[in-house]
N, CA, C and O atoms as a DFTB+ gen file, in Angstrom:
264 C
 N C O
     1  1      83.837     117.343     109.678
     2  2      83.895     116.477     108.522
     3  2      83.332     117.216     107.317
     4  3      82.211     117.722     107.357
     5  1      84.096     117.274     106.275
     6  2      83.701     117.980     105.073
     7  2      82.864     117.086     104.169
     8  3      83.083     115.876     104.103
     9  1      81.909     117.687     103.477
    10  2      81.095     116.925     102.534
    11  2      81.868     116.607     101.263
    12  3      81.613     115.596     100.608
    13  1      82.806     117.467     100.922
    14  2      83.588     117.277      99.711
    15  2      85.020     116.917     100.086
    16  3      85.745     117.728     100.663
    17  1      85.412     115.717      99.759
    18  2      86.762     115.285     100.047
    19  2      87.461     114.936      98.746
    20  3      86.812     114.663      97.736
    21  1      88.770     114.945      98.774
    22  2      89.527     114.586      97.580
    23  2      89.799     113.095      97.512
    24  3      90.323     112.602      96.513
    25  1      89.449     112.379      98.563
    26  2      89.668     110.936      98.586
    27  2      88.584     110.235      97.780
    28  3      87.393     110.455      97.997
    29  1      89.005     109.401      96.862
    30  2      88.063     108.628      96.047
    31  2      88.205     107.167      96.440
    32  3      89.296     106.598      96.387
    33  1      87.110     106.580      96.826
    34  2      87.127     105.175      97.234
    35  2      86.903     104.276      96.023
    36  3      86.261     104.680      95.054
    37  1      87.434     103.052      96.080
    38  2      87.279     102.124      94.952
    39  2      85.830     101.835      94.590
    40  3      85.510     101.656      93.415
    41  1      84.957     101.787      95.578
    42  2      83.546     101.508      95.300
    43  2      82.931     102.624      94.475
    44  3      82.138     102.365      93.569
    45  1      83.290     103.865      94.781
    46  2      82.757     104.988      94.019
    47  2      83.225     104.938      92.574
    48  3      82.449     105.223      91.662
    49  1      84.476     104.579      92.357
    50  2      84.997     104.479      90.998
    51  2      84.274     103.371      90.243
    52  3      83.947     103.532      89.067
    53  1      84.025     102.262      90.901
    54  2      83.332     101.146      90.259
    55  2      81.922     101.549      89.853
    56  3      81.477     101.223      88.752
    57  1      81.222     102.247      90.721
    58  2      79.855     102.672      90.416
    59  2      79.848     103.647      89.242
    60  3      78.992     103.542      88.364
    61  1      80.773     104.578      89.211
    62  2      80.839     105.535      88.108
    63  2      81.131     104.821      86.794
    64  3      80.513     105.130      85.775
    65  1      82.049     103.886      86.803
    66  2      82.377     103.150      85.578
    67  2      81.175     102.335      85.108
    68  3      80.910     102.270      83.908
    69  1      80.454     101.721      86.021
    70  2      79.278     100.942      85.627
    71  2      78.179     101.826      85.042
    72  3      77.514     101.436      84.083
    73  1      77.988     102.997      85.606
    74  2      76.977     103.910      85.071
    75  2      77.362     104.361      83.671
    76  3      76.513     104.408      82.780
    77  1      78.622     104.690      83.470
    78  2      79.075     105.091      82.142
    79  2      78.941     103.931      81.161
    80  3      78.539     104.132      80.015
    81  1      79.274     102.719      81.603
    82  2      79.136     101.545      80.733
    83  2      77.678     101.320      80.352
    84  3      77.378     101.013      79.198
    85  1      76.787     101.468      81.296
    86  2      75.365     101.296      80.995
    87  2      74.868     102.355      80.019
    88  3      74.123     102.046      79.089
    89  1      75.276     103.591      80.228
    90  2      74.846     104.659      79.323
    91  2      75.397     104.459      77.915
    92  3      74.724     104.772      76.933
    93  1      76.608     103.943      77.815
    94  2      77.215     103.759      76.505
    95  2      76.696     102.509      75.800
    96  3      76.511     102.516      74.583
    97  1      76.462     101.447      76.549
    98  2      76.146     100.170      75.937
    99  2      74.655      99.856      75.847
   100  3      74.247      99.067      74.996
   101  1      73.861     100.440      76.683
   102  2      72.464     100.035      76.732
   103  2      71.672     100.315      75.450
   104  3      70.954      99.419      75.006
   105  1      71.752     101.490      74.830
   106  2      70.953     101.692      73.606
   107  2      71.265     100.699      72.483
   108  3      70.328     100.143      71.909
   109  1      72.541     100.448      72.139
   110  2      72.765      99.443      71.092
   111  2      72.351      98.037      71.519
   112  3      71.877      97.250      70.698
   113  1      72.527      97.725      72.788
   114  2      72.159      96.390      73.252
   115  2      70.649      96.194      73.278
   116  3      70.162      95.084      73.065
   117  1      69.916      97.256      73.537
   118  2      68.456      97.131      73.492
   119  2      67.984      96.775      72.088
   120  3      67.039      96.003      71.927
   121  1      68.632      97.329      71.081
   122  2      68.272      96.961      69.707
   123  2      68.537      95.482      69.455
   124  3      67.756      94.810      68.781
   125  1      69.642      94.979      70.000
   126  2      69.932      93.554      69.845
   127  2      68.923      92.694      70.600
   128  3      68.461      91.672      70.094
   129  1      68.587      93.123      71.822
   130  2      67.645      92.347      72.633
   131  2      66.280      92.273      71.981
   132  3      65.598      91.252      72.070
   133  1      65.876      93.356      71.323
   134  2      64.531      93.412      70.761
   135  2      64.435      92.782      69.380
   136  3      63.332      92.589      68.870
   137  1      65.556      92.461      68.772
   138  2      65.487      91.847      67.441
   139  2      64.964      90.416      67.570
   140  3      65.282      89.720      68.535
   141  1      64.177      89.987      66.615
   142  2      63.605      88.639      66.701
   143  2      64.634      87.530      66.524
   144  3      64.383      86.392      66.920
   145  1      65.784      87.839      65.940
   146  2      66.797      86.810      65.711
   147  2      67.771      86.650      66.867
   148  3      68.652      85.792      66.809
   149  1      67.636      87.450      67.911
   150  2      68.574      87.401      69.036
   151  2      68.339      86.133      69.860
   152  3      67.193      85.742      70.081
   153  1      69.424      85.490      70.317
   154  2      69.243      84.310      71.170
   155  2      68.664      84.709      72.529
   156  3      68.815      85.851      72.962
   157  1      68.018      83.785      73.180
   158  2      67.331      84.081      74.441
   159  2      68.306      84.435      75.554
   160  3      67.928      85.131      76.496
   161  1      69.539      83.976      75.471
   162  2      70.494      84.188      76.555
   163  2      71.334      85.454      76.375
   164  3      72.201      85.720      77.208
   165  1      71.114      86.231      75.338
   166  2      71.901      87.437      75.089
   167  2      71.839      88.449      76.232
   168  3      72.888      88.961      76.622
   169  1      70.672      88.764      76.790
   170  2      70.651      89.715      77.915
   171  2      71.453      89.214      79.117
   172  3      72.088      90.001      79.820
   173  1      71.420      87.915      79.342
   174  2      72.175      87.361      80.467
   175  2      73.679      87.486      80.235
   176  3      74.430      87.738      81.177
   177  1      74.118      87.315      79.013
   178  2      75.533      87.475      78.702
   179  2      75.989      88.910      78.881
   180  3      77.087      89.164      79.377
   181  1      75.144      89.846      78.479
   182  2      75.488      91.264      78.636
   183  2      75.621      91.608      80.113
   184  3      76.605      92.225      80.522
   185  1      74.651      91.218      80.902
   186  2      74.712      91.527      82.335
   187  2      75.853      90.790      83.022
   188  3      76.458      91.319      83.955
   189  1      76.150      89.590      82.578
   190  2      77.299      88.867      83.123
   191  2      78.595      89.631      82.837
   192  3      79.481      89.697      83.689
   193  1      78.699      90.197      81.655
   194  2      79.865      90.998      81.318
   195  2      79.978      92.245      82.172
   196  3      81.074      92.597      82.607
   197  1      78.869      92.916      82.420
   198  2      78.886      94.120      83.250
   199  2      79.224      93.766      84.695
   200  3      79.992      94.478      85.343
   201  1      78.664      92.685      85.199
   202  2      78.980      92.247      86.560
   203  2      80.441      91.824      86.653
   204  3      81.109      92.114      87.646
   205  1      80.936      91.144      85.632
   206  2      82.347      90.753      85.607
   207  2      83.266      91.968      85.597
   208  3      84.297      91.975      86.270
   209  1      82.898      92.987      84.841
   210  2      83.685      94.226      84.826
   211  2      83.697      94.881      86.200
   212  3      84.742      95.345      86.655
   213  1      82.556      94.923      86.859
   214  2      82.484      95.509      88.200
   215  2      83.325      94.708      89.191
   216  3      84.016      95.288      90.028
   217  1      83.271      93.398      89.102
   218  2      84.058      92.544      89.994
   219  2      85.550      92.772      89.773
   220  3      86.318      92.909      90.725
   221  1      85.949      92.810      88.502
   222  2      87.347      93.014      88.176
   223  2      87.838      94.373      88.665
   224  3      88.928      94.473      89.229
   225  1      87.035      95.426      88.453
   226  2      87.422      96.759      88.925
   227  2      87.504      96.815      90.443
   228  3      88.415      97.434      90.993
   229  1      86.574      96.183      91.113
   230  2      86.572      96.203      92.575
   231  2      87.807      95.496      93.123
   232  3      88.417      95.970      94.080
   233  1      88.175      94.380      92.532
   234  2      89.376      93.669      92.983
   235  2      90.636      94.459      92.663
   236  3      91.556      94.531      93.478
   237  1      90.674      95.049      91.477
   238  2      91.844      95.813      91.071
   239  2      92.023      97.049      91.944
   240  3      93.128      97.324      92.412
   241  1      90.964      97.781      92.161
   242  2      91.052      99.006      92.950
   243  2      91.090      98.725      94.440
   244  3      91.618      99.528      95.208
   245  1      90.537      97.595      94.857
   246  2      90.548      97.247      96.274
   247  2      91.941      96.937      96.801
   248  3      92.202      97.079      97.995
   249  1      92.834      96.515      95.915
   250  2      94.202      96.222      96.321
   251  2      94.949      97.483      96.742
   252  3      95.865      97.431      97.562
   253  1      94.547      98.609      96.172
   254  2      95.241      99.851      96.453
   255  2      94.572     100.668      97.545
   256  3      95.078     101.719      97.937
   257  1      93.444     100.192      98.036
   258  2      92.758     100.917      99.107
   259  2      93.450     100.644     100.444
   260  3      94.036      99.584     100.660
   261  1      93.363     101.604     101.302
   262  2      93.996     101.472     102.624
   263  2      93.016     100.795     103.573
   264  3      93.337     100.581     104.742
C-alpha cells in the first residue's frame, strides 16, 4: 500500500475547502465580531454558513464516490 495515491476522497476535498475558507474569511470576520455594533448572533451565522458549505460539498462529492 502506497502512502501517496492519486485517489482523492470527497472528505479530503471538503476538509481542504473548509481550511481555505477559514483562512480567507476569518481575518475579516474577526474584525466584524470584535466591533461593538455587531449583533450577538453574527458568529453563529458565520459558522452556520461554513457548516452548510461543508454539508453541501459532502453531499455533492459523495454522489460521485464509489
